[in-house]
C-alpha positions as CSV (number, residue, x, y, z in Angstrom):
1,X,-11.2,-8.8,-16.8
2,X,-12.2,-12.4,-16.0
3,X,-11.1,-13.6,-19.4
4,X,-7.7,-11.8,-19.1
5,X,-7.3,-13.3,-15.6
6,X,-7.9,-16.8,-17.1
7,X,-5.4,-16.2,-19.9
8,X,-2.8,-14.9,-17.5
9,X,-3.1,-17.9,-15.2
10,X,-2.8,-20.3,-18.1
11,X,0.4,-18.6,-19.4
12,X,1.9,-18.5,-15.9
13,X,1.2,-22.3,-15.5
14,X,2.8,-23.0,-18.8
15,X,5.9,-20.9,-17.8
16,X,6.2,-22.7,-14.5
17,X,5.9,-26.1,-16.2
18,X,8.6,-25.2,-18.6
19,X,10.9,-24.1,-15.8
20,X,10.6,-27.4,-14.0
21,X,10.8,-29.7,-17.1
22,X,13.1,-28.0,-19.7
23,X,16.8,-28.9,-19.8
24,X,18.1,-25.4,-19.7
25,X,21.7,-24.7,-20.6
26,X,21.8,-20.9,-21.0
27,X,24.1,-18.9,-18.7
28,X,22.0,-17.2,-16.0
29,X,24.9,-15.0,-14.9
30,X,24.2,-12.6,-17.8
31,X,21.0,-11.6,-15.9
32,X,22.3,-11.8,-12.3
33,X,23.0,-8.8,-10.1
34,X,21.4,-5.4,-9.2
35,X,19.5,-3.4,-11.8
36,X,17.5,-0.2,-12.2
37,X,14.9,0.5,-14.9
38,X,12.4,3.1,-16.1
39,X,8.9,1.9,-17.0
40,X,6.2,3.0,-19.4
41,X,2.9,1.3,-19.9
42,X,-0.8,1.3,-20.4
43,X,-3.3,0.4,-17.7
44,X,-7.0,-0.5,-17.7
45,X,-9.0,0.0,-14.5
46,X,-12.3,-1.8,-13.8
47,X,-14.3,-0.8,-10.8
48,X,-17.3,-2.9,-9.6
49,X,-19.2,-1.1,-7.0
50,X,-22.4,-0.9,-4.9
51,X,-24.2,2.1,-3.3
52,X,-26.7,1.5,-0.5
53,X,-28.9,4.0,1.2
54,X,-31.2,3.2,4.1
55,X,-32.5,6.7,4.6
56,X,-36.0,5.7,3.5
57,X,-36.0,2.6,5.8
58,X,-35.9,0.3,2.8
59,X,-32.2,-0.1,2.2
60,X,-32.2,-0.2,-1.6
61,X,-28.9,-0.9,-3.3
62,X,-27.6,0.2,-6.7
63,X,-24.8,-1.7,-8.4
64,X,-22.6,-0.9,-11.4
65,X,-19.2,-0.9,-12.9
66,X,-16.9,1.5,-14.6
67,X,-13.7,1.4,-16.6
68,X,-10.9,3.7,-17.6
69,X,-7.5,3.5,-19.4
70,X,-4.4,5.5,-18.8
71,X,-0.6,5.8,-19.7
72,X,1.7,5.4,-16.7
73,X,5.4,5.9,-16.0
74,X,7.6,4.7,-13.1
75,X,10.9,3.3,-11.9
76,X,11.9,-0.2,-10.8
77,X,14.8,-1.5,-8.7
78,X,15.8,-5.2,-8.2
79,X,18.3,-7.9,-7.8
80,X,18.4,-11.1,-9.8
81,X,19.9,-14.1,-7.9
82,X,21.2,-17.1,-10.0
83,X,20.0,-20.5,-8.7
84,X,22.7,-22.9,-9.9
85,X,23.9,-23.7,-13.4
86,X,20.5,-24.6,-14.9
87,X,19.5,-21.2,-16.0
88,X,17.2,-20.4,-13.1
89,X,17.1,-17.1,-11.2
90,X,15.0,-15.5,-8.5
91,X,14.3,-11.8,-9.2
92,X,13.5,-9.7,-6.1
93,X,12.5,-6.1,-6.6
94,X,10.1,-3.2,-6.3
95,X,8.6,-0.5,-8.5
96,X,7.0,2.9,-8.0
97,X,4.5,4.5,-10.3
98,X,4.8,8.3,-10.6
99,X,1.6,10.5,-10.6
100,X,-1.9,9.5,-9.6
101,X,-5.5,9.3,-10.7
102,X,-8.7,11.0,-9.7
103,X,-12.2,9.4,-9.7
104,X,-15.1,11.9,-9.5
105,X,-18.5,10.6,-8.7
106,X,-21.7,12.6,-8.9
107,X,-23.6,12.3,-5.7
108,X,-27.3,11.1,-6.0
109,X,-28.2,11.5,-2.4
110,X,-31.4,13.6,-2.4
111,X,-30.0,15.8,0.5
112,X,-26.8,16.8,-1.4
113,X,-25.7,18.0,-4.8
114,X,-21.9,18.1,-4.4
115,X,-19.5,15.6,-6.1
116,X,-17.1,13.4,-4.2
117,X,-13.5,13.0,-5.5
118,X,-11.4,10.0,-4.7
119,X,-7.6,10.4,-5.5
120,X,-5.2,7.5,-5.8
121,X,-1.4,8.1,-5.8
122,X,2.0,6.8,-4.4
123,X,1.4,3.5,-6.1
124,X,4.2,0.9,-5.5
125,X,4.7,-2.9,-5.4
126,X,7.3,-5.3,-4.1
127,X,7.6,-8.7,-5.9
128,X,9.4,-11.9,-6.5
129,X,9.8,-13.3,-10.0
130,X,11.1,-16.8,-10.6
131,X,12.9,-16.6,-14.0
132,X,14.7,-18.9,-16.4
133,X,17.1,-18.1,-19.2
134,X,15.9,-18.9,-22.7
135,X,19.3,-18.0,-24.2
136,X,22.4,-16.1,-23.0
137,X,20.6,-12.8,-23.7
138,X,16.9,-13.6,-23.2
139,X,14.9,-14.8,-20.2
140,X,11.2,-15.4,-19.2
141,X,9.6,-15.0,-15.8
142,X,6.4,-15.1,-13.7
143,X,5.8,-12.6,-11.0
144,X,3.8,-12.3,-7.8
145,X,3.8,-9.2,-5.6
146,X,2.2,-7.0,-3.0
147,X,0.8,-3.7,-4.3
148,X,-0.2,-0.6,-2.3
149,X,-1.7,2.8,-3.2
150,X,-2.6,5.8,-1.1
151,X,-6.2,6.9,-1.2
152,X,-7.5,10.4,-0.3
153,X,-11.0,11.8,-0.6
154,X,-12.7,15.2,-1.0
155,X,-16.4,15.5,0.0
156,X,-18.8,14.6,2.8
157,X,-17.7,11.0,3.0
158,X,-15.3,8.9,5.1
159,X,-11.8,8.2,3.8
160,X,-11.4,4.6,2.7
161,X,-8.4,2.6,3.8
162,X,-5.4,2.7,1.4
163,X,-5.6,0.2,-1.4
164,X,-3.8,-3.1,-1.0
165,X,-3.7,-6.0,-3.4
166,X,-1.9,-8.8,-5.1
167,X,-0.2,-8.5,-8.5
168,X,0.3,-11.4,-10.9
169,X,2.3,-11.0,-14.1
170,X,4.4,-12.8,-16.9
171,X,7.1,-11.2,-18.9
172,X,10.4,-11.4,-20.8
173,X,13.7,-9.7,-20.3
174,X,16.5,-9.2,-22.9
175,X,20.0,-8.1,-21.7
176,X,22.7,-6.7,-24.0
177,X,26.4,-7.1,-23.5
178,X,26.6,-3.5,-22.3
179,X,24.2,-4.4,-19.4
180,X,21.3,-2.5,-20.9
181,X,18.1,-4.5,-20.7
182,X,14.6,-4.3,-22.1
183,X,11.7,-5.9,-20.2
184,X,8.1,-6.5,-21.5
185,X,5.4,-7.5,-19.0
186,X,1.7,-8.1,-18.8
187,X,-0.2,-8.4,-15.5
188,X,-3.2,-7.8,-13.3
189,X,-3.6,-6.4,-9.8
190,X,-6.6,-7.3,-7.7
191,X,-7.2,-4.9,-4.8
192,X,-9.1,-5.4,-1.6
193,X,-12.6,-3.9,-1.3
194,X,-12.9,-0.2,-0.6
195,X,-15.5,1.0,1.8
196,X,-16.8,4.6,2.4
197,X,-20.0,6.2,3.8
198,X,-21.6,9.6,4.2
199,X,-20.4,11.8,7.1
200,X,-23.6,13.8,7.4
201,X,-21.5,16.9,8.2
202,X,-21.7,19.0,5.0
203,X,-23.5,22.3,4.7
204,X,-26.6,22.9,2.6
205,X,-26.4,21.0,-0.6
206,X,-23.3,19.1,0.4
207,X,-24.5,16.8,3.2
208,X,-24.4,13.1,2.5
209,X,-26.5,10.9,4.8
210,X,-24.6,8.6,7.1
211,X,-27.0,5.9,5.9
212,X,-25.4,6.0,2.4
213,X,-22.5,3.5,2.0
214,X,-20.3,2.8,-1.0
215,X,-18.2,-0.3,-1.7
216,X,-16.0,-1.0,-4.7
217,X,-13.7,-3.8,-5.9
218,X,-10.9,-2.3,-8.1
219,X,-9.0,-4.4,-10.6
220,X,-6.1,-3.1,-12.7
221,X,-4.8,-4.8,-15.9
222,X,-1.6,-3.5,-17.5
223,X,1.1,-3.9,-20.1
224,X,4.5,-2.3,-19.8
225,X,7.9,-1.9,-21.3
226,X,11.0,-1.2,-19.1
227,X,14.4,0.0,-20.2
228,X,17.3,0.0,-17.7
229,X,20.8,-1.1,-16.7
230,X,22.1,-4.2,-15.0
231,X,25.2,-3.5,-12.9
């Protein structure tokens, strides 16, 4: 993920430099206005975490990481605003990812045998994306946005706060004369740390000590293709 983050930042810097130094003559009006699109893509999730238990008075900690990939689908809405006759635009929008994901963790607390299930759904983001027209039908952009996902939990642990983070991405957009567009994008979302601890309220074999705490730092990398209509 660190290597991908470095590459993404380098590409974003190159795009921003091009936007400020290139003498662009393409017509940005071909991209301006409201639009709606449907998105398909692949995501990779990396989870760096730590489990601590002070039940024995020592407070030992176990660290680790996990990864998973998945195919996603969603919808996006936005409005592209032209910024003069130099081919620059400001794209403002939002997207919503349908479905959700479950993470099941086997509990190693010596007082319990039950698993804990974390479920993430209702994922959405709002963004701004400075863009510039490469030609009358093709544009390039960098994106920054706020991302949110609802978190629920099953098991003898506290519910973490919902996931909030920042998304960075780069992409291209091609618009046909009919108004149909195709967008390709690659990005990364870094979420805030999740925190949870045992409730100590389960029955026999399901109790998790209140001295057991879990923290995790989720990071999501993705690549997507969107097809939609500009109005």
